[in-house]
N, C-alpha and C positions, 0 to 999 in steps of 0.2 A: 453754373451747373452744367455738367457735360451730359449730352444725350448721345447714345450710340445706336446705330441700326446696321443690319447686315443684309446684303442682297446676294442671293444665290441663284446662279444661272446654270441649268443642266441641259446640255444639248445632246445630239446623237453620239458624239465622241469626245465631249469635253465637260468639265465641271469647273466653274469659276465662282469665286466668292470674294466679296469686298466688304470691309467694315469701315464705315464713315462715322465721324463724331462731329458735333456742332458745339462750339463754345463762343458765346457772345456773338452769334451770327456768322462766325467763321467756320467754314466746312474744312475738315481735315481728313485725309486718307490715312487710316491707321494699319489696315491689314489688307493684303492681296494674296489670294491663293488660286492657282490655276494648274490643272492637270489634264492630260489627255487620257481618255478611258478606252480600254479594249472591251468590246461588248461581251465577249465570251468569258473573260477572266476577272474583270474589275466589277466590284459591287458598289454602286452609289451610296447605300447606307453606311457601309464601312468607311468609305472616303469621307462622308459627312461627319462621322464620329470623330475623325482626326482633327476637324476644325477647332473643336473645343479642347480636346485632350492634348494635341501636339502643336497646333498652329496658333494657339493663344487667342482665339476669337472669344469675345465676351459672351458667356453662356446666358446672361440676363438681358441681352439686347433683343429688340424686336427684329423679326426676320421677315423678309419679303422674297417670294419665289416667282419664277417665270413658268408659264405653261408652254408645252411644246408647240412649235409653229404649226405642225400639221394637225394639232388638236383644237385650234382656235379658228373660227370662221367669222367673217365680217360681211355685212350686208347693209346697203343704204335703202331706206324706204321713203317714199314720198307720200305726203298726206296733207289735208287741209290744215292750215295753221290753227284755226279755232278748234278743230277736232283734236289736234295734237295737244293743245293746251289743256283741254278738258279730260284727256285720257290719263288715267292713273296707272302707272306701270307699263307693261308691255303686252297686256292682254289684247289690245285692239289689233295688233299685227298677228296675222296667221303665220307664226314662226315655223310651224311644222311643214309648211309648203315652200319655205324659202331657205331652209338649212338642211343639209344631208344628215339630219339627226332625228331619231324618233321623238315624238312630242313629249313623252314622259321623261326623256333623257336630257332635254334642253336646259342649260343654265345660261341665261342671257342677261345682258346689261346694256343700257343705253350709253353710248360713248360721247356723242355730240349731236347738236342741231344746227341747221343752217337754213336761213330764210331764202325762199325761192320767189321768183316772180309769180304774179297771179295768186297771191295769198297762199302759196304752197310752202311746205316745210319738208326738208330732207333730214331724216334721222339715221344716224349710223349706229348700228347695233352689233355687239360682239357676242358670240355664242360658243359654248363648249359642251361636251357631254359630262354628265355626272360621273360616268365611269372613268373617263380620263382624268377628271379632277381628283377623284379619290385615289386613283393609282399614283398620281403625283404626290398627294398628301401622305400616302402610305410609305413612300420612300423616306420622308422626313420623320414620320412617326416612328419608324424602325430605328432611326438614329436619335430619338428623343428630342427632336426639334419641332417646335410648334409654330408654324408660320402665322403671321397676322395679315398678310396680303398675298394674293395670287394674281399676277398681272400678265398681260400679253407682252411679248418681248418688244414689239414695236413701240408701245407706250413707254417702256423703260428706256429705250433708246431716245425717244423724244424728250424725256426728262433729262437725260444726260446732255443732250444738245441745248435744251432751254437754259440750263445752268452754265455750261461752259461756252456757249455761243449765243448770248442773249439777243443778238440781232434777229434770230429766227422767230422771235415773238411778234414781229411786225411784218406785214405783208404775206405774200405767198411763197412757199418753199416746198421742196420735195425731199423726203427722207427715204433713203435706201439702206436696208439692213441685210447683209449677206452672211449666211452661216453655211454649214457643210451641205445642207440639202435644199434650202429655200432662199429665194429673194423676196423680201417683203418691202412693198412700196407704200408710202403714205403721203398725201398731199395736205399741207397745213395752210391755214389762213389766220393770221393774227393769233398765233399760238394755239389754234384749235384744229384738231385733226378732222378732216372732212371725209376721207375715204382711205381704206386699207385694202391691199391686195396681197395675198400669199401665193407666190409662184414657185412651184417645184423647179429645181435646177436639174436639167437633163441635157447633156451635150452629146452631139453625134460622135465625137472622138475626144481623146485626152490630149491631143495636140492643140496648142494655142488656146488654152483654157481661158486665160485672161482676156484675150481678144473676143472669144465667144461671149464671155460674161459681159464685156463692155457693150457689145451689140445688143445683147438681151436687155440690159439695163436701159440703154438708149431707146430701144423700141417700146418697152413696157412703160417707161416713165412718160413718154409722149402719149401713149394710149390712156394712161391713168389720168394725166392732166386734162385730156380732152373729155373724159367721162365726167369730170367734175364741172368744168367751166365751158365745155363745148367749143374750145379753141385751143390752138397750139400753145406750146410753152413760150412765154414772153422772153425776149432777149435779156440776158443777164440774170435769169432766175437761178437761184442757188439750189444745188442738189447736195445734200449732206449725206455722205457715205460712211457707214460704220461696218467694218469687216475685220476679220482676224488677220488678214494679210493679203498680199497680191501685188501685182504690178500696177500701182495706181497711176503712174505716168502715162501708160497706154490707155488707161480708162479715162483720164482727164482729156487726152487728145481726142478720143472718139466722141465723148460727150460734147466737147466744144465744137467739133466739126458737125455732128448730126443735130444737136439741139441748140447750139449757140448759147450754152449755159455755163455757169461757173460751178465747178465741183469743189466741195469743201470736205476734207477728210476730218472726221470727228476726232477731236482731241479731248479725251476724258480727264485730262490733268490741267486744262487751261485756267480754270477759276478755282481749283481746289488745292489747298496746301497739302504737300505730300513730301515724304522723305525721298531722297534721290534714288534709293534702291527700288522704289515702286514705279518710277517714271519710265517704264520700258515695255508696257504691255497694252497696246491699243485695243485689244479684244475684250476689255472689261466693261465696255459700254453698257451692256444689258445689266450686268451685276451692279454696276455703279448706279444706274438709273433706278433699279429696284430699291436700293438703300435710300436714294434721294426721295423716292415717293413717300417713304415713311418719315424721313428726317426733315424734308422741306416741302410740306404739302401745299404751301402758299405759292411756290414757284413752279410746281409740276401739276400735271393733270393725268388722269388715267381711269382705269376700272379696277374692280376687285371682285373676282369670281367667288371668293368666300362669302362676301356680303350678299351676292346674288343668289347663292344657293343656301344661305343660312346654315353653313356647315363649318363655321370656324371651330376647329377642334380645341381651342383654348378660349372659352367664352369670357367676356369681360366680367369682372367681379361686381356683383350687385350688393353693395354694402348694406342697403336697407333690408334687402331680403335675407342676407346672411345674419344681420343683427336680429331680425324677427325669429329666425330659426334658432339662434343661440339662446334668445330669451325663452323660447318654447322648450328647448332642451333643459335649460336651467330650472324652469318651472316643473317640468316632469320629474327631474332628479329630486327636487325639493319635495314634491308630493309623495314620491315613492319612499323617500327617507322618513318623512313624517308619519306616513302610514306604517312603516316598519317600527318606528319608535312607539306608536300607539299600540300596535300588536304586542310588542315586547312588554310594554307597561301592563297591558291587560293580562298577559301570561304571568307576570311577576305578582300582580295583585291576586290572581286566582291561587297561585302557589302559596302566597302569604296567608290567604284565608284558610287553605288546607292545613298549613302548619299550626295556625292558631286553634283550629278544631282539634287537631291531634293533641296539642298541649292541654286543652281543656279536658279531653277524654282521659289522658294520663293523670291529670290532677284529680279528677273525680274518682278514678279507680284506686289511686294511691292514698288519697286523703278523703275518704268518704265522710268522715266526721266533720270536715270543714264545710261550713255553709256559706261563708263569705269569701268569694274568690275575687281578689283585686288585682294581683299580679302573680299568675300561676307559677311562673319560673322562679321568681323571688321567694315565694312561699315554699316551693318544693326544696329550693336550695337551703332555706332556713331550717326546714324539718330535717334535711339530710345532715346538716351540721350538728343538730341536737342529738340525733342518733349516734353519730360518730363520737360525740363527746361522752354519751352514756356508755358506749362500748369500751372506750378507752379507760373509763372509770372502773368498770367491772373486771376487765382483763388485767388491770394493774396488779390485782391480788394474786393472779396465777400466770406469771409471765412465761412459764414453760408448758402450759396446758393448751390443748386444742379446743376451740369453740365448736358448737354444733354447726354454725354457719361455715366454718373452715372445713369440717368433715363433709358436709353436703357439697361444698364447692369442689373438693377433691374428687368425690365420686362422680358428680355431674360432668366435670370437664373430661374425665377419663372414661366416659361411657361411649361405646361405638355408635356412630350416628347412622350408618347404613345397614346395620345387622338386625333390625327389628328388636332391639334390646329394650326390655321393660322391667321396671322395679315394682314388684308387687308389695313387698314389705321391707321395712328398714328399721332395725332396732339398734340403737346406739347406747352402749354402756360405757362406764369409765375406762375399762381396759380393753374391751372388744366391741366389734361392730358385726352384726349379722344382717346379711342382705339376701332376700329371696326375690327371684325374678325369673324371666324367661328370655330366650333368644331363638332365632330360626334354625340354629344348628349347634352341634357340640363344638365345632371350630370357633364359632362366635363366642361361646362361653369362655373357652380357654384364651381367646384373644383379649377378652375383657379382663381376665385374670392377669395377663401379661401387662396390660395397661396400668392396672392398679398396683402391681408389684414395683413399678417404676416410680411410684409416688414416695417421696422421702419420708412423709409422715407415717406411712404404713410399714410395719415390720414384717408381718407374714400375711399372705393372702392364700386361703385354702378353699378349694371347690369341693362340696359334698352333695351327695344325693342328686347327681345329674341324671335325669331320666327324660325320655321322649314320650310325649302323649300321643297315643295312636290316632286319635281323631283329627286333631289339629296339626300334628307333626312338629309342634314347638317342643323345645327342650327346656324343662323346668329344673332349677338348681337352687342350692343354698351355698352362700359364700361367707366364710368366716374371716374377719380381718382383725388383726391385733395392731394397735397403734403404738408408735414409739413414745408419744407423750400421752398423758391421761386426758380424757375428754371431760370438759367442764359441763355438767348437766344442770345442777341445782341453780347456778347463777342465771341461767338463761330462761328458766321456767317462770 
């Protein structure tokens, strides 16, 4: 199984990224990206977006980032061993009095412990501000990258040295990391960093910069070594130097002359398998060390400001909690669905009861003589079939005649609905029909006449004696209708 991790180092004027993979314990360098940034025109989030889209970095790999050197502070505290063992966390140290950071802004984590004489203990603590941490995270959030680790650059360099120069894990050594604006020094003993110092680089002139840097490194390395052990640097002590470039020959000569020590230029490719095209950039020490911190935690040590501040923007998935939430959501959906089904069932039952009541009422009004109601619909249907059979029997003798029901149907269907039309008297003879009624206006009367004239069964429709009643204002009339076919009267009585 292949595991991949990405380390991203952003400095004042550079951005470097390294992708490492591990297969069966073998570390391999897969991707290297390095670019110089101009502060006014280049945007780190836009450059970070190209890692996935254009540089083919793995978008699913874990990511480790470095904090700016000027945003990380280190301090060694001395305390009784027993008190230090009993202390949980960093509350026992008055951090606000030892770091140039407001108390509520401090994000601190213990780096290492060292036993001192007289039952004393020295504790190295790294601190940063919450503001600087969130500013660094916001750069990656804008590029949709979610870091898993935020490390100090010197610990990333130490991880690169521990993997590629394993001899550093035994004895005392000095690590020097040089970037555009800072010289960072660390003293290690048996692969444990005891002290870290961030020293801003400021030279009096731009001439002989390498020589000035060599003198600065020589002086500060001796001071740092004396602060830890109270003695000068031992003869032959190795000083591991990680830098983007420079005249290392002059630096070696000055260190050997002033400190009588051995200078080792960190080679980030010594123990890592890599294609030949990537074996040309010694400045990837920080980015490589960041990837190693995630990929080989057993061989590296360091800190993680994300854990210290509890602000990992991509929290680990709690499967148990997620499962409980899913079960609760499923139960809520099931409850809502069941309640909806019960409500619909109740509504349908009420509607069914109303329909049954209506059928019973229709049955009682239609067949009042029936006292035994077993199946109202079936009984009504049976009665209707019997009536139709009788009707066909009687009308078969007069196939060209109109029945009373047909006459009434023609008049009723062709009566104006919105004209207040009323039938007061209706006389049906074999050859003629006389209809007396009222409407709200003469126009309504003659409109009714036009409706009836369109009936095919009526030959002539004549309006007589149309008069308005003064009191009510209604128009009373008599309408004589002659039918095309004779009306059968005797058979229907």
